[in-house]
N, C-alpha and C positions, 0 to 999 in steps of 0.2 A: 504494500500500500504506500502511495506517495504521501509524504508529510510536507505541509507548507514550510518554506524556508524560515519564516518568522517563528514557527513552532520549534523548529530544530535549534535556531539560535537562542531561543528562550531556555531550552533544555541545556545547552552548552553553558549559558550564563549561570544557570542555577546549579550546575554540577560541581562537586567537590574537586574533581579532576577530569580532564579530557585525556583520553588515551589514543595515541596515533601510532600505528604500526606501519612502517615503510617496508621493512624486510626483517626476517628472522635469521637471515644468513650470517655466518661468522665474518665473512669477508665481503666488503662492498664491491659490487660491480660498478662501473662508471655510472650506469643508470641509477643504481641504489644510492650511490654517494651523492648524486645531485637531486634526488627526489625530495621536494619540500611541498607537501600538499596544502591546499587552501585551508584544510581543517586546522592546521597549526596556526595560521594567521588569524582565523576566526576566533579561536580560543584566546590567543594573545590579545587581540583587539577587545575582547570581552572581559579580560582580566582573569580568566579561568586558568588555574595551574595546569600545565601540560606534561604528561609523561610520554616521551617518544621512545619507541622501540625501533632501533635502527643500528646498523653496523657502526663500529668505531670510525670516526673521521667523516661521518656523513654530514651533509649540509643541514639536514633536519636537526641533528643534535646541536650543531653550531648556532642555529637560529634560536632555539629555546634557551641555550646557555647565555647567549649574548643579551637576550631580553630579560633574563633573570626570572622569567615566568614559568620555568619548567626545568626538567632534567631529561637527558637522553641516555639510554643504556642499550648495549647490545642484548639480544634476547637471552644469551647465556648467563647474563649477570642477574640471576634471580635474587641474590642477596641485596644488590643495589636497588633493584626495582622495589623489593619488599620494604627496604629501609625508607625509600622516598615516600611510599604509600603510608607506611607507619607514621612517619613524621607528620604528614598531612593530617592523618586521623587523630594525632595527638595535639593538633592545634598549631603546628608550625606553618608559617605562611611563606609564600614566595614573594620576593620584592622586585617590582619592575625596575629595570635599568636599560637604557638605550633602546627603548621600544620604538623611538622615532626612526631608528636605522631602517626599519622595514615599513615605514609609512609610504604610501603610493608616491607622494611627491618626491621623496628622497630616492626611491627606487628608480623612478622615471628619470630623474636628473642623472643618476649614476649610469643607467643604461644608455641614455642619450650621449653621454661623454664617451662611453665605450664604442658605440656605433659611429660617432663622428671620427674617432681616432682610427677605427677600422677602415672607414671610407678614405681617409687621408693616406693610409698605408697602401 
């Protein structure tokens, strides 16, 4: 059944944690390393803590760590995942930091510069 986007965003906003799984592989393929789904940005924008399951070195992990609004773990790190969830359940909060780095205006400006440099080359 399709659920209206507004309803989904309300659920994410009210969630104690949003879980995003990009890959359970131990080693990131180039596709896995670069996968950053919109679900991560939706949760960040709503201020919901994010638990990302992705291989080490993935961009998804980097995004949540940069913003301070979540943690990223490889699927094999059961203790790390459990510790993060336990901390949240015990009242620990995540603190936003550098969330503007992923605002559309900043992303567009960065990509514009990259494209202009590529055209010049």
